[in-house]
N, C-alpha and C positions, 0 to 999 in steps of 0.2 A: 552751202553746207551749214548744218546746225552747229552752233558754238558748243564746244566741249563734247562733241559727238563720241569720241573715242572713250573718254572717261565714263560716259554714261552707258557704254556698251556692255551687255552681260558677257560672262566668261565661264568656261567649264574648268574646274580644278579637280583633278581626279575624277570621281563620279558625281561631283557636286556642281550645281549651277549657281553662280553668284550673280547678283543683280546688276552690278556695275564693276568698274575697275578701280575703285577707290577703297583702300583698306587701311585700318588703323595699324600702323607699324608697331613692333614690339618694344617700345620704350616703356619701362615699368613705371607705374604711378607711385611706387615706393610708399604705399599707404595701407598695406595689409596689416591686420591686427597682430599684436604680439602673439607668437606661436604660429604665425604664418596663415591665419584663418582669413577667409573672405569676410567682408563686413559691408555695412550699408553704404559706406563712402565709395567702396569699389563698385558695388552694384549700381549706385547712382551715376557714377562716371560712365560706365559702359552702357547703361540704359540710355543715357543722353546721346552717346556717340552712335549707338545702333538706331535710335530714333532719328538721328540726324542724317541718315541715309547711307552710311558706310556699308559695304557689302559683307565685310568680315572684320573681326577684331582678333588680333594676335596678342595674347596676354604675355607680356615680356617677363622673363626671369622667373619662371616657375621651377622651384628647386626639387630635386629628387633625393637629396641627402639632408638628414636632420642636422641643422646648424649646431645643435648641442654637441654633436660628435666631432665638429670641426673647429668652431670658433673658440679661441682662447680669450675669455673675458678679461683676463689679467694682463693681456699682452699689449694693451694700448691701441687696438685696432679701431677702425671706423665704427664698427657695430659690435654690440654685445648680443648674446643669444636672445635676450629679452627684447632688444630694439630692432632686430633684423626685420626689415619691412617688406620682404617679398612674399609671394604666395607659395604654399606648400603642396606638394604632391607625393610626399614620402610616407604617407600614412592614410589609411581609409577614413580617418576622422575628418579629412578635408572634403570628402565627397559631397555631403549634404549642402555645404555652403556653395561649392562650385556648381552643383545642380541648380540651386536657386539663381545663380548668376546666369547659367546657360538658358534657363527658362525665360529670364528677362530679355536677354539678347535675341533669342529665337522668336520671342513674341513680337519683336520689331522687324522680323524678316531678315535678320543678320546672322551670320555664322560665327562660331567661336573656336579659336585655335589656341592651344597652350604651348608656348615656347619653353622647352625644358632645357635647363642648363646647370652647369656647375661653375662656381666662381673662378677657380684657378688663381692666378697671381693677383687678381683684383682685390683680394681680401686676405688679411692675416689669418693663418690657420695653424692649429696645433701641429708642431713638428715640421712646419713649412707648408706653404700653399701648394695645392695639388697641381701637377704639371707633367708633361711628357718627360721632362728632364730636370735634374737638380741644378739650380742656378743660385749662386751667391748674390748678395746685394750688388757687388761690383760687376756682375755679369748680366744684370737685368737691362732690358732695352730702354726702360724708363725708370727714373729713380723712385725710391719710396717717397710719399705714400701711394704714388700712382701704380706701382707694382710692389710686390713683396717677395722676399726670397722663397724659392720653391723647392719641392721634393718630388723627384721623379717616381712614378708609381710602378710597382712590380707587375708582372703579367697576372699574378693571382688577384691583385687589387683591381686591375683593369677588368677582369672577368666579373668580379663582384660588383663593380660599378655598372657594367652593362645590365646585370640582373636587376639592379635597383632602378635603372633607367627604364627598362621594359615594364617593370611593375608600376612606375609612375605613369607611363603612357596608358596602361590598362585602367588605372584609376581615372584618368581624364576621360576615357571612353565610358566608363561606368557612370560618371557624372553627367554624361550627355553632351560632352564637347564633340566637335566635328572632326578634330584631328589634333596633331601636335607638330611643332617645328623643332627640328634638331639644331640647337644653337652651336654652330662650329665657326663662329666669327668673332669680331672685335678682339679682345685680348683674353678671352675666357678659356676654360680648361680644354675643351675639345679642339679649339684653334691651336693650342700649344702642340698638338700632334701634327697639324696640317702645315703650319708655318715653320720654315727653317730658322726664323728668328729664335724660336724656343726649342725646337726638336733637335736633340743631339744624340738620340738613341741609335743603337746598331742592331736591333732585333727586327721582327716582322712589322713593327710599328715605327721603324726608324727613318732617318732622314735621307737614306740612300736614293729613294725614288718617290715620285708623287703617289704611286700605288700604295707604297708602305705608309706614307703619311696620311692618306685618306682612308686607310683600312678600317680604323676604329669607327669613324663616322659611317662608312658604308655598312659595317656590321650592325650598327644601331638602326639604320634605315631599314635594312632587310629584316632585322629582328622584330621591330615594331609592326611591320607589315604582316609578318607571320602570326603574331599574337593578336593583333587587332583587326585584321581583315582588310581586303582591298577597298572597302567603302570608307575606311577611316583614313583621312588625309595625313600624309607624312611629307612635310616640306623640310627644307634645309636652308639655313642662313650661312652665307659664306662671304669671306673677304675677297672681293673681286680684284682689289689692289690694296697694298699697304704702302706706307710712306715713312721716311725718316730713319731707315736702317738698311745697311748693305745687304742683308738677307731677306728683306721685305718681299712679299709676294708681288710679282709683276702681273700686268694684264695677261700676258701669254701664259704664265703659270696659273693664274686664276682660271683661265679657260680649261686647262688640263685638269685642274681640281674638280671643276664643275662637271666635266665629262664623266668622271667616276661616280659622282652623286647621281647623275642622270641614269647611268647604267645600273646603279643599285636600286632604282625604282622610285626616286624622289618624285612626288606629285607636283612640286614647284621648287624653284631655286631662287632664293631671296638674296640679292647682291648688295652688299654694303662695303665699307672700307674701314681702315684703322691707321692711326699714326703713332709713331714712337718719338722719343727725344726728351730733352731736359724739361720742357713744359709740353707734354704730349697733347696732340689734338684729340686723341682717343675717339669717342663716339660721334660727337657733333663736329664733323670735319670742317664746317664753315667758320669756326671760331679762329682758325689760324690766320685769318685776315687782320685781326685786331691786336694791337694798334697798327702794326705793319706786318706784311706777309713774312713768314719764315723764309730764309734765303733759299733753302732747297725746295720750297713750294712755289716759288715765283713762276716756275715753268707751267704751273697749272692754273694761273690766273684767268686765262681765257676760258678754260673749261668751267671754272666756278661761276664766272659771269655769264657763261652761255648755258649749255644744257644741264649742268650740274656735275659735281666732282665724280660721282660714282656711276654716271651714265655710260661713258665709254667702256668701262669694264663690263657693265651689264649688257651693252649692245654686242660686245665681242662674244660673250657667253651665249647670248641668244642665238647667234649664228651657228653655234656648235652643239646645241642640245635640243632635245625634243620637248622637255618639260617647260611649262610656262615660266617666264623669268620676271621676277618682281624687282622694281627699281625704287630707290629711296633717295632722299636728300634734295628734294625740290624746294626751292624758295617759294614757289607759287604753283597753283593748279594750271596756270598757263604753260609753264615749263613741262609739267607732266603731260598735258595734252599734246604738246609738240613732240615729246619723246615717243608717245604712243602712235602718233600719226606717222612718224618716221620708221616705225617698226623696231625701235631700239629696245623696247620692253613690252611686256604683255599686260602689266598691271602696275599701278602707282601706289606706293605706300606713303602715308602721312602720319607723323607722330605729333610734333609740336603744333602743326597746323590744326589738328583736330582737338588738341587741348585748348587752343585759342578760340576755335569755333567748331563745336561738335556738329553744327548744322551746315557746314560747308558743302557736303554733297547735295543736300536738299536745295540749297541756294543756287548751286550750279544747275541742278535739274529744273529749277523754276526760272532760270534765265536772269538771276539777280546776283551776279558775281560781285557787283559793287557793294553789296551788303555784307560781304564776308569780313569778319573781324580777323585781320591778318596777324600772324605771328610776327613779333618784332625782332626775333633772334637776339633777345636781350640777355639770355642766360639766367633770368630770374628763376626759372623752373629748376635750375641746378643748384640752388642755394641750400638745399636740404641738409647736406652733410656738415658743412662748415658752420652754418648759422644755427643748427640744431632746431629748425622749425619742425612742427609736428607732421607736416606733409608738404608736398610741393605746392608752389603758388604760381600763378600765371599773371603777368603784368596786365594783359589786356582783357582777360576773362576772369573776373572775381568769383564766378561760380565754379571754376575748375576744382574738382574734388569737394565741392560744397553744393552740388547740383540741386539737392532738395531743399536745403536751408536757404539758398540764395535764388530760388526760382522767382521770376517776375510774374506775379499774379495780380488780378484786378483788386483795387482797393475797396474795402467795405464802405467807406464814406469818402465822397469826393471833397477835396480840400483846395483852397487857394494857396499856392506855394510860391515863395520868393527864394530864388537861389542867387547868392551874391558871389560873383567870381566865375569866369569861364575858363578855368584851367581844367586839368584832367578830372579832378574831384567834382567840380561844379558841373561840367558837361555830362558826366556819367549820372550824377544825382538828378539833374534836370530831365535828362532823357528817360531814365527809369521811372521817375515820378510821373511824368506825362504818360508814359506807356501804361502805367497802372490806372490812368483815368483822372489824375489830378489836373487842375488848371495851373500851369507853371509859367512863371516869368523868370528868365535868366538875365541878370544884369552884369555887364562888364564895363569897368571904367576906361579901359584902353580901347583902341580902335581895332585891335587884332584879337581874335579868339585864340585861346591856347598860346599866349605870347611866350610863357616860360618854356613850353614844350618846343616852340620854334627856336628859342635861344639854345636849348639843349641840342637840337639838331645842328644848329650853326657850329657848336663846339665839337660835338661828337662826329659829325659828318654821317655818311651812310655807307662807309666801307663795309661794315658788318651789321651794326645795329640799325634797325629800320624804324626810328621814331616817327618819321612822316606818315607811316601806315597808321599809327595810333591817332595822330592829329587828324588825318583825313577821315578816319572812321568816326571818331567822336564828333567832329564838326558836321560832317555830312548827315549822320544819323540824327543829331540834334535838330538840324534845319528841316528835316523831313518828318519829324515826329509830330503828329497832331496834338494840339493842346499845349504846345510849347512855344512861347514868344521870346525871342532873343533881342535884347537891347544893348548895343555897344555904346561907348562914350557916355555911360550912365553911372554916375556916382550915387551910391545908396547912403542915405543919411537917416537918422532917427525920424526926421520929418517925412521923408519919403515912405518909410514903413508905416507911420501913423496914417498917412493919407491912403495907402494901399489897403491896409487892414488885412494882411494875410493870416491864414490859419497856422502856417508854418514858415519859418525862415531857416535857410541853410546857409551858413557862412563858410565860404570856400575861397578866402581872399589870399591864401598863400602865406608862407612864412616871411619873417623879417630877416633880411641879409644884413646883419650888423657888421661893424668893424671893431677891431680891438681898441680899447681905450688907451691909446698911445700918443704921446706928444708928436705932432707933425702928421697925424693921420688925415688931416684936411688939406694937405699940400697937393699941388697939381700933379706930382709924381705918382700919386695913389689913385687907383681906379677900383670902384666897388661894383658889385653885381647890379644894384639899382641904377648906377650911373651908366653902365654898359647897356642895360635894358633900355633906358631912354634913348641912347644913341642908336640902338639897333632897331627900334620900333618901325620907323619909316622905311628904311631899307628892306626890312623883312616884309613889310606890306607890299612894297613895290616889286621886289625881286624873288622873295621866298627864301627859306632857310638854306636849301641846298645850294642855290646860286651864291648866297653870301659866303657860305663855307668855301666854295671854290674860289671866289674873288679874294678871300682873305689869304689864300695861298700865294697870291701875287703881291698884295700890299695889305698892311695892317696899320692903318692910320692911327697915330696917337700912342703907339706902343713902341718903346725903344728896343735897342738890341739886347741889352742886359736886363733880364727880368727876375724879380723875386715874387714868388707866389706865397701868400700867407694862407696856410691850410693844406693838409695832406690827406683829407678824406676823399670821398668820391668826387666832390666838386674840384678840389685842389689837384688831384691826380689827373682828372680829365682835362682840366685847364692847362696843366703843365705839358701834357701830351700835345694839346692844340698848339701851344706856343712853340714847343721844340720842333714840331713838324714844319713850322713856318720860319725856321732858321734862327730862333731866338736862343740866347744862352739863358738857362733857367736854373734857379735854385729854389727849393721848396722849404719853407720854415713852418713847423707845426708845434704848438705849445703842448699838445697832448703827446702820449707815447705811442699812439696807434697810427697806422697808415692804411689808407684805402678802405675804410669802413663804408659800407653801403654798396660797394662793388660786388657783383656776383662772383663766386669763386673762380670760374673760368677766366673772366676778364681781369680779376684782381691779380692772379698769378702771372698772367701774360703782361699786364700793364706795368707791374713793379719791375719785372725783368727788363722790359723795354726801356724804362726810365734809367735803370742802371747801365744798360748797354749804350744808351745815347747821352751819357755824361750829364744826367740830371741828378744832382745831389739832393737828397731828402734828409733834413736834419730835424729830429723830433725832440720833444721835451725842452723846448726853448722858452725863454721869457722875452717878449718883445719889449725893448727899452725905449727907443725913440726913432723918429724918422726925420731926415733932413732932405734937402733938394738933391743930394747925391747918393743917398742910400739909407740903410737901416742898421741900427745898433741893436744887438740882442745878446742874451746871456745863455750860455750852454755849459752845464757842469760847473757853475760858479765862475766861469771865465767870460768876460765881456769881449764881444767880437763886433767887427764892423764889416758890412757887406755892401759894396758899391752896387748901385742899380740905376738904370735909366727909367724903369717903370716898376711899380709895386702893385700887384693885383691881389685883392682880397677875395679869395674863393673859399670862405669858411661855410660850413653847413648852416642852413637857416635856423633861426630860433623861432619861438612861438610869436604869433602876431594876433592877439585876441582883443585888441582895443575896440574894433568894431563890434565884435561879438558882445563884449561887455556893455556897449551902448545899446544893443538891440535885444539882449536876452530877456527883458521884461516886457517887450512890446508885442509879443505874439504868444499864443498858447504853447507853441512848440518852437524852440530855437536851438539849432545844433551847429557846433563848429566841426568841420571836417578837413582832412588833408593837412598840408604843411603849416597852416596857421596854428596847429596844436604843437608844433615844435618837434624835437627829437622823437623818433619812432614813427613819424607820420610824413616824412619828407620825400620819400621815394615815389616814383610813378605808380608802383604796384600798391603802395599804401593809399594813394589818392584815389585811384580807380576803385579799389576795394571798399574804401570808406564811403565813396559816392554811392555805390550800389547799396551798401548796408543801410545808410540813412534813408534812402528812398524807400526801402522796404519797411521801414518803421512807420511811415506816414499813414 
């Protein structure tokens, strides 16, 4: 049997024939222009995904209501009217831009669907977020800012909303799109009618029956069909199961809900899920695994490790409806293929996987799955809101939402290039430079490529975040790229560069993990990152990072029972979690006032909550005073304190390490520092990979 045979099989959706069973799921790129207009960044992204072989793209979060009528700019919400980053369908002015997008996607043999939605409790709104029912802050299933107090709509307001929804669908058709998706899932407005978590009404849209709760969605499905015709696809997205609330949708209830959508004429049913609670799982349901599974979710561990959390609900729905069923939440295309082979779903949707590698479908079709750049589930793409970045970023794909400016094109002049350091930055820079046609030598002083990435895996593990996928991809692609020579155990010196005479040198030697200038910092009780790196290098080479992580759960040589971690940013938080999971008593001391800087928002909120619940005290704004063989003296709020410790571990963020760059900067026509050697602002994996790609494109 041909590998990935089911994923590559064509499928009929409504009256349309799609070329395979891989579709871009409707996660929004959150990069539409102010005023909700389509732009070159959006067109570049979906042009790349459609060229990459997906059969259809579902544009997530196209709005049918003008945010200026809803968002209260003075209310301290996540977005203002000016910064609202979704696409608009509430006015004819959006049609030209969407037509340009549709032309680009259709030109690549791919179809385009607009998912139309209204935020509901997900965003602060004038007079209260729209909902089926009025809920105070105390009645919300998740706390602010994850949910916001709501206002139940009147029957007149519901009728007006339907009219605006139908008009938005008609605009999508005028723009040349192939259909729309009715978003009645996750925690948004239409879901508030469908789920008893939100719906407390007692009228025809009320909570008394599934028929009542699905009535509005069914009216929209039928209304769009009437106005846009049978050839215009109308799909629906539904929560097949919800978690974390006593009134959450069960699989059995999810099946009954889907039956009503099927009877209303939906051309497909897209099945997802949603979670509630103090730190809600929300959309990306796999994040509940980190740092440890939520107690009420432990019953689903086998499912998450197996077919995927949302596949059993999808499979149950497929047995009960005639419309094709779309599944989502696959960690890998291999899991998607298995679900298709078992007949659990009809089509597989991928969101983050196609952000990580838009060419995934083509690579599958070409029989080269080993070349797929796999999503790490690192949550970097969710950093938009809290870190106020201008658009989403992807750790493994620096061209995400920069497809045109970061395209790898042949170099005009072939150069001899030396790259120093085989971490994430150096490996990406060397690979891309060689791919452009340069003659590249990559030198690494250690015996292991990507040593610090391996150390990160050893600490993080693979419970959720998949750093080994990045290591495997960077190293395997570098080794197979023509024109790239890799030399390990090779120390680069000025004399080495003079002898080589390169046209360009890229310095990617990593940051310097310093230690506080404190009396006693050199005592044996203290361990630093460089010391731990040297200790771990041989075991990592022999056994691999995953094995070392598992072995450390049995024994952690050289680390005592009572530990103090110096540093409370990403390195310190993850180090403290690592130690606490291994039975150590841990206290974190930080001289700054911040905690968890560098952690993506989803992991940060869950990590800090986990530390509190597992008796890890984090003390910020301290002054380190001195260290002796039994512990550390520090000052907090003017008071001197002493903390006993068997081991003190320095997990501070790295500083700049430009000494080699300074020695080499005049020895070649072009010399560039990249990655963590530049210090703060360049120390994360996403920074390293992005800077590696960017500098290689300069050459």
